[in-house]
N, C-alpha and C positions, 0 to 999 in steps of 0.2 A: 176694239182693244175693249171699248167705251160701249161697244153692239153687246162684250162679251160680259159687258161684267152687270148690265142691262137684264141678259139674260136669267145671269144668275138672281138678282133680285128678285125674278118676278116670278123665281122658282118657292116652290113651300116648305115648308120653316124645315120640315124632317130633309126635305134632300140639300137643305141648304147646312144642313146638320152633319149629315152625311157628309157631305161632301167634306166641309171641313175639318171630321174624324179621321177623314179618306187622308186631307192633307197636312194634318198633326201623326199621322201613322207610317203616313211617306217621307216625312222629313224627322220621325223619330227614327225609319227605318236604316236612314243615310247616316243619318247623326250616329248610330250603332255599328253600323259597317264601316265608314270613315275614318271613324276618332276613338268611339268604345272597344269598338272591338280591338284594336292596335291595340291601343289604354291595357286589353287585357291580357294583349301576347304578351308586352311588355311588360306588363307588371306576371307573368307563369315565369316567363328568361329568369328576371330577377330574383325569384325565390329559388328557380332553383341557381343560380348564383352566389345565393347565401346559403342555400344546402351544401354546395359543393366546394363555397369556402368555409364554413361550418366545420363539414368532414376534413378539409383539410388542418385546417385547426388543431382538431382534434387527433389528427393523423402529426402534426409537427412538433404539438406538448407532449405527447404519447414519445417519438421517437427523442425529444428533448429530454424527458426523464432518464431514458434508458443511457442515454450520452450519457447524463449525469453521475447515474451510478454505474456507469459504464469507468469513467474516469476516475469520480469517488476512490471504487475496486482497485483501479489501476494505480493511485500514488497511494493507497492501505500496505500494496503491494509489494510499492517502489520500495517505504519505510521498512518494510520489512524484509528489506532484503538488505541492507545497508545496513541494517541493525545484527541481520547476520552477521554480515560478510564484519562488520565489525569486531567481533567476539568469534568468529567463524572465518578467518582471514582464505582467500584465494593463492595467497603468498605465502610459504612456510617462514618468511624474517625470523629465523631460531633466534641470528644473531641479537637482534633487539628485542626479544623475549629474554634473550640469555639478560643481557643487560638490565631490561626493569624486574629483573626477578634478585639479580647482584646488587643492585638498588636494595630492594626493600632486607636482603640480611643485612646492610652499611647500616639501615633508619633500626634494625630494634638490634643491633650490639652484639651478631653474629656471629661466630669465625666459618671460614665454609675450609672443609675437611678439603671431601673430596663433589664432582661433577664430570661425573660420564652419560655422553650422546646413546640411545638405546637405540634400534634398530625402527627404522618406520614402519606404523601395519595400515595398510588400507584394511576401510569398512566401510563399505559400500560408497557412502558420495562426500568419504571425508576418510582425513589417515589420524590416527594417532601418531603423534610424538614423543615418546617418555626420556627422559632424563633421569639419571641418579641421583643422588646428592646426598652425602651425608655433610651438616650443621651440628658446633655444637655452642653450648650457652644455655644461659638458663632456663628451667618449662615458663617464665615469661615472657624470653624474649623469643622462643618458638612461638610460642602460645600466639605473641602479635603476628609475627612473620605469617604464621597461615593466616592469619585475619585479612593482614596487608598484600596477600597476595591475594586471597580472594575478589580484594575489591578490585582486582585487575580489572582493565575493558577487555584482554584478551579470556576463554575460556580455561581456565588450568586446573585440572583433576589433581589432588594428593592420592595419592594409594600406597600401599605396604607402608603402610605407618611404624618404625618401633621407634623407642625411647630407648638405651641404656643410659646407666650412669657412667658418666668418666672419672676412670682411676688412677689414668696415670698421668703425670707431669702436668701435675693439678697444684698452683700455688693456695695460700692458706688464706689468700684474701680471696678465693673464686671455688666457694663451696656452694653442697648442690651442683655442678656439670654435669649436662643430660648431653647425650649424641641424638643425634633425632636422626637416620635411616628413612633416606622416603623416594615416592616416582612422583616428579611433578611431571603431571605429562599435560601439554597442551596440541590443538587436533588445527587441522587445515583444512580448508572445503579443495573436494575436486571432483567432475563430475569425468571423471576416466578412471575413478576407482586412485588416483594415486601413484607413486612412484617410493619404492622401498629407501632411505638414504642413508649412507655409510654408520655403521655399526660401531661400537666401542671406540667414540671418538672422544678423549679430553677434551671439554671446553672449556672447564680453566681447572689449575691446580688452588692447593687451600690457600689460605691467607686472610687476613682478618685483625678482630681484633685480639 
């Protein structure tokens, strides 16, 4: 080994420099091959993983936004359905409806003369349930009654209204009485067009104040 270093020491400067440069090149090549190239490969894999993760993140955010939008739409539709079924129920509940109307008649101080249920009328996705009614009272009482009926949760249409003065059986302390004849129509939701109800059934007879 000593002879090897002695020989190198005896060489010319340029040869020594060439040997040093060669050794440096060999060391650099070995470093690049064993370490730097592995680091580059690992960096390339990390870059690919980063790109993939960013793509997955964007896809997740897109799907999350779609899901939130869909959930909001579903909630809005459910709220709309609840409101629709509140004013347009699937069950007739006609007795409850009559009770609500009768309560408004009493609160308004009116006298019910007649109340007759007419045949149900299927119309596309709902059924019309008309009830012919006759009430007597003052103009203000009748007006108050219609206002209260309009505030009911269930949809009610007042149709074919006529007002006539009451001239028979009127006491002196009840001047200017009117008789209101009209049809109170409520509705029931149905996805099959519904079926007709029995017609001409008297709901309740006259009575009141």
